[in-house]
N, C-alpha and C positions, 0 to 999 in steps of 0.2 A: 277469979274467972268470972265472966258473965254470965248472965241470965236475964238474955232479953225477952220480952213477951213478944206473942205470937200477934198481937196486932202490930205492932210499931212499925211505923216506916223502917225499914232499911236506911244503913249508911248510903249504901251501895248495889245496886241490885243488875248482876249482869243476867239478859235475857236473851236467851236460844242464842248465843252472837256466832258469826261467821264471818270470818275474817283472814286474811294472808296479804302477805307481801309481794306478792307479784299475779298478773291479771291468770283469773281461773284458777290458783291455787289457792286453795284454803288450807291455814295449818288448823286453823278454830272450827268444827262442826258440828256446831250448836252446843256450845258448850256455856252451862250459867254457875251465876255463884250472888251469894248472899251474903250481905256482912254488917250485922248491925253492931247498936252504939255502943264501943266499949270492949267489941272482940279482938282475938285474935286468929286469923283464919293462916292456915298453913294450906297448902298447896306443894302437891310429893305429885310424883311419875317418872316413867322414864325418859330416855335423851329425846330431844323433838318430841315429847307429848304436847307439848303449846306452853307449857307454864310459862314463861316468860314471854310468850307474844300475849297473853292474859294480862298480862301486868300495862304490856305496853298498847293493847286495844283501849284498856279501862285509858289511859292518857295522854289518848289521840297518835298515837304514833306510827299505826298499822291499820289498813283501810276496813274497816269493817261493812260489809256485805251486807248486811242483814243481821237481824237483832238491836236491842236497845242494853245502853247502859246507863243507871240512873243514879244521882247522887241526892241523897235526903229528898227521893220520888220525881225531882227535875231530870230531864233527858239532857246528858252531856254527849251523847252518843258525838263521838270525831271531835268536836270541840278542840283546839289549838292549847297547845300544853300554857301559854301563860294567863288563856283564862281559865285551867284548870286548876292551876295553882291559886289565881286569885280567890277561886270557889271554895279549895280548901282543899287541893289534891293532893298531896308532897309524893316524888316518887323519889329512890336511890336506887338507881343502875350501878348493875354487877362490877361494871368497871369504867372507867376514866369519868370517875365520879368526885372528883376532885379541879378546883383552879392549882394545878403544881407551882405555877410561879407567884404565885400570891400566898401571902402569910394566913393563918386561921384567921384572925378576926373581918382579914378584906372575904376568906370565904364565907364568913358565918355573917357581915351585908349583902353581899349577894343572895343570898338568900330572902332579904327581906328589901331585894329591890323597888318592890310594887307596895312599901310603908316604910320606908326607912325612920319613921315616927317613933315605933316600937322598940327600936334596934335592944336597948337597953333593960327593958322590961323580960324579953324575950330572953336575950344573954342570960338573965339570972336564971333565968327557966332550967334551957338547954345545960349550964353550967353547976345548975345543981341535982345533974343526970351524969356530965359528963364532966365532972367534977378537975379532972387534969391538964382538959384542953385550958379550963380559966387561966390558969399559969403558965399558960407559953400561947397566949396571943398572936406575941409580935413570932413565933418561927414559921417559914414558911412550908407547906403544906406537902411542897417535891421530897421535903428529909425525913417525913413521917413514915415508919413503917406501913403494911398494910394494914392492920390493926387499927392502927392510929390514925390512916388515911377514913376508915370505916365510919371513926367517931364521929370524924369531919365531916363526913358526908350527911351522915342522919342528924347532927346538930344542923347543919344546912338546912335542910327538910324541914327540921322542925319551928326554925325561925317564925315562918309564916299561922304558925299554930294551927298543922291543918286539921280539917275534921278525920280522912285519913291520911296515913302514911302507907305503899305502896313499897315493896322492899325486895330487888331483887338477888335473891341469893347473898345473904350477909355474908353468912362465913368461908364464900368462896375463894379459897388459893390460901386462907390462911393456917396457922399452926394450931393444933389441937387446942392446947390453951386461946390462944385469939379467938377460936371458935365458938369454948364456954365461952366467954367474956362476952363476945356478939350476942350473942343468944342470950344472955341475960341482960345485955344492954336494951336490948329487942323487949324482952317481960316489963323493966322496967320504964319504956316509953308505954306500952299497951298499959299498964298500973295507975302511972299518971292521968289516963283519961283518953288517949287519942288509939283510936279504931286504925289495927292493922291488918293489913295482909298480904303475906309473907310467902313469895317461891323459895323453895331450899330442896337439895340435894340429900343434906343428911335430914333424911327422911325420918327415921324415926327419932331422934332429937327433937325437930320440930315436933311432930305428933306429943310429946310429951310437953310441950310448953302453951300446944297453942289449945283452945276452946272448941272448932270444929275443923276440921278437914277436908281437903278436895283431891282424889285422886283423879290423876288426867292421864289418859290413856287417848292416844290421835286423835287428840284436840276436842273430847269426851270427856264429860264426870263419869268416868267409871263406877268408882265409890265416895261416899262420904260419909261423912256422923262425925259424933265426937273424937279429938285425938285420939280417947282411951279407948272408944269403938274397937277403931282401923286399929289401932294397936294390937288388939285383943282379935281383930279378924283372921281367923286362919286362911284365910283368900288371898287377903291384901297381903297376910305375913310372907308368902307361898310367889305369889306374882312378882310384888315390890318390896318389901324392907330386905328379901333377903339379900338382894346386888347393894341396894340406895343405902339402908339404914345399919350393916354391919358395924 
């Protein structure tokens, strides 16, 4: 668990962001978030609260109408994905997160298209976390299970040595055993020094492993606190964990 100092510049700071997909329709309505170096941040909330939209806003995939997103103090609001990746922002979408016709090795190489010279070094790092992938590099990603594809997607995002990793529901669609594995992998990535911001429908499990959590409701921060504080908050439990974390 990370213990950032109050004066440290956040890795990511989302400040009062209003954003949406359609003209005149906002999904985020004044959303704010801070992630410090080495933290694991969890984002929970009901369906339609704007959780995935928040990640996409950070990653330049949603039109931000007002507010600012900074990376280590630099304004990255609305930058295209390729520039964000080069600056150290990794994003793992919930679905369609691998190239199924390519091998595992080719998927990892795609993660380094901007800096292929460090492939060997980064491969050593990701296989230290996902050891089984190192033994199956020539296998096509399309033949993998959902949980295995998730591992490939995480590994590919890690190839560029990101400062922050954005994860959109890493446990979605997985069996209970694979869900546990996904949460363990996220924790291992975070312990390796990568700041992580994770959206999750499995709210209780998310709060158990995160340093701090944000509860989104109608595009705003309804509650925030440490994972333990939110788990023990009777109002959060009543309104959100009853249906989301059982």
